[in-house]
C-alpha positions as CSV (number, residue, x, y, z in Angstrom):
1,X,115.3,97.0,113.2
2,X,111.7,96.1,114.4
3,X,109.3,98.5,115.3
4,X,108.0,101.0,116.3
5,X,111.1,102.0,117.8
6,X,111.5,105.8,119.2
7,X,115.2,106.5,118.3
8,X,115.0,110.3,119.1
9,X,111.9,112.4,120.3
10,X,109.5,112.2,117.2
11,X,111.4,109.9,115.0
12,X,110.3,106.0,114.8
13,X,112.1,103.3,113.3
14,X,110.2,100.2,111.9
15,X,111.0,97.5,109.4
16,X,112.7,94.2,110.2
17,X,116.4,92.9,110.7
18,X,117.4,93.7,107.0
19,X,115.5,96.8,106.0
20,X,114.5,100.0,107.7
21,X,111.8,102.7,107.2
22,X,111.0,105.3,109.4
23,X,108.3,107.6,110.6
24,X,108.7,111.3,111.6
25,X,106.0,113.0,113.8
26,X,105.5,116.8,113.5
27,X,102.5,118.2,115.6
28,X,100.6,115.3,115.2
29,X,101.1,114.6,111.6
30,X,103.4,112.1,109.9
31,X,105.9,112.0,107.3
32,X,107.3,108.2,106.4
33,X,110.9,108.5,105.2
34,X,111.3,105.5,102.6
35,X,108.6,102.7,102.9
36,X,110.1,99.3,103.5
37,X,109.4,96.2,101.5
38,X,105.8,95.4,100.1
39,X,105.4,92.5,102.8
40,X,105.4,94.9,105.4
41,X,101.8,95.9,104.4
42,X,100.0,93.3,107.0
43,X,101.7,95.1,109.7
44,X,101.3,98.6,108.9
45,X,98.0,99.4,110.3
46,X,98.9,97.7,114.0
47,X,102.4,99.5,114.1
48,X,100.5,103.1,113.5
49,X,98.0,102.1,115.9
50,X,100.8,101.4,118.4
51,X,101.9,105.3,117.9
52,X,98.2,106.4,118.1
53,X,97.9,106.7,114.7
54,X,96.3,105.6,111.4
55,X,97.0,105.3,107.7
56,X,95.4,108.4,106.8
57,X,97.7,110.4,109.6
58,X,100.8,109.6,107.0
59,X,100.7,112.9,105.1
60,X,103.7,112.2,103.0
61,X,106.3,109.4,101.9
62,X,109.6,110.9,101.1
63,X,111.7,108.1,99.2
64,X,115.2,108.6,99.3
65,X,115.5,106.4,95.9
66,X,113.5,104.0,94.0
67,X,114.8,100.5,95.2
68,X,111.9,98.0,95.8
69,X,113.0,97.7,99.4
70,X,112.3,101.3,100.0
71,X,109.3,102.0,98.3
72,X,107.0,98.9,99.1
73,X,104.1,100.7,101.2
74,X,104.3,103.9,99.1
75,X,101.2,102.7,96.9
76,X,99.4,101.7,100.4
77,X,100.0,105.0,102.0
78,X,99.3,106.9,98.6
79,X,95.9,105.1,98.8
80,X,95.4,106.6,102.2
81,X,95.9,110.1,100.9
82,X,99.8,110.6,101.5
83,X,101.8,112.3,98.8
84,X,104.8,110.4,97.3
85,X,107.9,112.5,96.7
86,X,111.2,111.1,95.2
87,X,114.3,112.5,93.4
88,X,113.8,113.5,90.1
89,X,116.5,111.1,88.9
90,X,114.6,108.2,90.4
91,X,111.1,109.2,89.0
92,X,111.2,106.9,86.0
93,X,112.4,103.7,88.0
94,X,109.5,104.4,90.6
95,X,107.1,104.3,87.8
96,X,108.4,101.7,85.9
97,X,110.7,99.4,88.1
98,X,113.4,97.3,86.6
99,X,115.2,94.1,87.7
100,X,118.7,95.6,87.5
101,X,120.2,99.3,87.9
102,X,123.2,98.4,85.8
103,X,126.8,99.9,86.1
104,X,128.3,98.2,89.2
105,X,124.9,96.7,90.1
106,X,124.8,95.0,86.6
107,X,124.2,91.0,86.9
108,X,127.8,90.1,85.6
109,X,129.1,92.0,89.0
110,X,126.6,90.1,91.1
111,X,127.5,86.4,89.7
112,X,130.7,86.0,92.2
113,X,128.2,86.3,95.1
114,X,125.6,84.0,93.8
115,X,126.7,81.0,95.5
116,X,127.6,82.9,99.0
117,X,125.5,81.7,101.8
118,X,125.3,85.0,103.3
119,X,124.1,86.6,99.7
120,X,121.4,83.8,99.4
121,X,119.8,84.4,102.8
122,X,119.7,88.0,102.5
123,X,118.3,87.5,98.8
124,X,115.9,85.2,100.1
125,X,114.5,87.1,102.8
126,X,114.3,90.0,100.6
127,X,112.3,88.1,98.0
128,X,109.9,86.7,100.8
129,X,109.4,90.3,102.2
130,X,108.1,91.0,98.5
131,X,111.1,92.7,96.8
132,X,110.2,90.5,93.5
133,X,106.8,92.5,93.2
134,X,108.2,96.0,93.1
135,X,105.8,98.9,94.1
136,X,105.0,101.5,91.3
137,X,103.8,104.8,91.7
138,X,102.8,106.9,88.6
139,X,102.3,110.5,90.1
140,X,105.1,110.8,92.6
141,X,106.3,114.5,93.1
142,X,109.8,115.2,92.5
143,X,112.4,117.2,94.4
144,X,116.1,118.2,93.9
145,X,119.2,119.2,95.8
146,X,118.6,121.8,98.4
147,X,114.9,121.8,98.3
148,X,113.1,121.9,101.8
149,X,109.9,120.0,101.3
150,X,106.4,121.2,102.4
151,X,105.5,118.1,104.1
152,X,105.7,117.3,108.1
153,X,108.9,118.3,109.5
154,X,110.1,120.2,106.5
155,X,113.4,118.1,105.6
156,X,116.0,119.5,103.5
157,X,117.3,117.7,100.6
158,X,120.7,116.6,99.6
159,X,121.7,114.9,96.3
160,X,124.0,112.0,96.8
161,X,123.9,110.0,93.6
162,X,126.0,106.8,93.1
163,X,123.8,104.0,94.7
164,X,121.2,105.1,92.2
165,X,121.7,108.1,89.8
166,X,118.8,110.0,91.6
167,X,119.4,109.0,95.2
168,X,119.2,111.9,97.8
169,X,119.4,112.1,101.5
170,X,116.7,114.0,103.7
171,X,117.9,116.1,107.1
172,X,115.3,116.8,109.5
173,X,117.3,119.8,111.1
174,X,114.7,120.2,114.0
175,X,114.5,116.7,114.9
176,X,118.4,116.5,114.7
177,X,117.9,113.3,112.2
178,X,119.8,112.4,108.8
179,X,118.2,109.6,106.8
180,X,120.9,108.6,104.5
181,X,118.9,105.7,102.6
182,X,121.6,103.6,100.7
183,X,124.5,106.1,100.5
184,X,125.7,104.5,103.9
185,X,124.7,101.5,105.8
186,X,125.7,100.4,109.3
187,X,125.4,96.6,108.5
188,X,126.9,94.8,105.2
189,X,124.5,92.2,104.1
190,X,127.7,90.5,102.4
191,X,130.2,90.9,105.0
192,X,128.0,91.1,108.4
193,X,130.5,94.0,109.1
194,X,128.9,96.8,111.2
195,X,129.7,100.6,111.3
196,X,129.3,103.1,108.6
197,X,130.3,102.1,105.2
198,X,129.1,102.4,101.5
199,X,127.2,99.4,100.5
200,X,129.0,96.6,98.6
201,X,129.6,97.8,95.0
202,X,127.4,95.1,93.2
203,X,124.6,97.0,95.1
204,X,125.4,100.2,93.5
205,X,125.0,101.8,89.9
206,X,128.3,103.9,90.6
207,X,130.1,103.0,93.8
208,X,133.0,105.8,93.0
209,X,129.9,108.2,93.0
210,X,128.8,106.8,96.5
211,X,132.3,107.8,97.6
212,X,132.2,111.0,96.2
213,X,128.5,111.8,97.5
214,X,129.9,111.2,101.1
215,X,131.5,115.0,101.0
216,X,128.0,116.3,100.6
217,X,127.3,114.7,104.4
218,X,130.3,115.9,106.1
219,X,129.0,119.5,106.7
220,X,125.6,118.3,108.0
221,X,124.5,118.5,111.5
222,X,122.4,116.0,113.1
223,X,122.3,113.9,116.5
224,X,121.6,110.7,114.6
225,X,122.3,109.0,111.2
226,X,119.6,106.7,109.8
227,X,120.4,104.1,107.3
228,X,118.2,101.9,105.0
229,X,120.3,98.7,106.5
230,X,121.6,98.6,110.1
231,X,121.2,100.2,113.4
232,X,121.1,104.4,114.0
233,X,124.4,105.8,114.1
234,X,124.3,108.1,117.1
235,X,127.4,110.2,116.2
236,X,127.6,113.2,113.7
237,X,127.6,112.6,109.9
238,X,131.1,113.9,109.5
239,X,132.1,110.8,111.8
240,X,130.0,108.4,110.0
241,X,131.8,109.6,106.9
242,X,135.4,109.0,108.0
243,X,134.4,105.6,109.1
244,X,133.1,105.0,105.7
245,X,136.3,106.1,104.0
246,X,138.1,104.1,106.3
247,X,136.3,101.0,105.8
248,X,136.6,101.2,101.8
249,X,135.2,99.2,99.2
250,X,133.3,95.9,99.5
């Protein structure tokens, strides 16, 4: 996704072909959901200007988790006055980024993919986007399961541990938009498969946990499901969960 693209009224997608981040507008104020790669910094002011905004209009950055391809613009927006919020279980890795998440994502599980052309292209593009220079935020606020955040759009938090220990999805009920971070993707960077699915096991701390967390998405009411990787899913969260279970592990 390149942007800014209005997905539903008041919800804009930005980023690249590999990584998405989003802006939600509420009465002229903005909340960023995730923050893309550090390399997106050079486009930030121009993209906001295209929407009639400037960086200081972003009042909050709500992070689904602490991976570097979801936190890249957080320090820049923090300097412009935005609050940064993240699930309590990922606060430490946002403050002190680490090269490996461990678990299913430990280096030994990545080794079989190292010489696959698709994996090399994906990782090369991520590095060029600044993924090797992870953002650090020392003073992020934290949230937990069920919290309604006092930020523009007032999203509700649903804990979905698995991809990372503190991973959460956020539901903007008035916008009909569910932001799922890396709990689900609609484009698999290793297989190129499309449609809702759990990310490849080598990307997750606990892939079994990712599948268990799908149950938390099923009852949610949203018109569109917005992942960190891939195109919007314009059907219910329950339908996305069914497709992900059918797709299985990769």
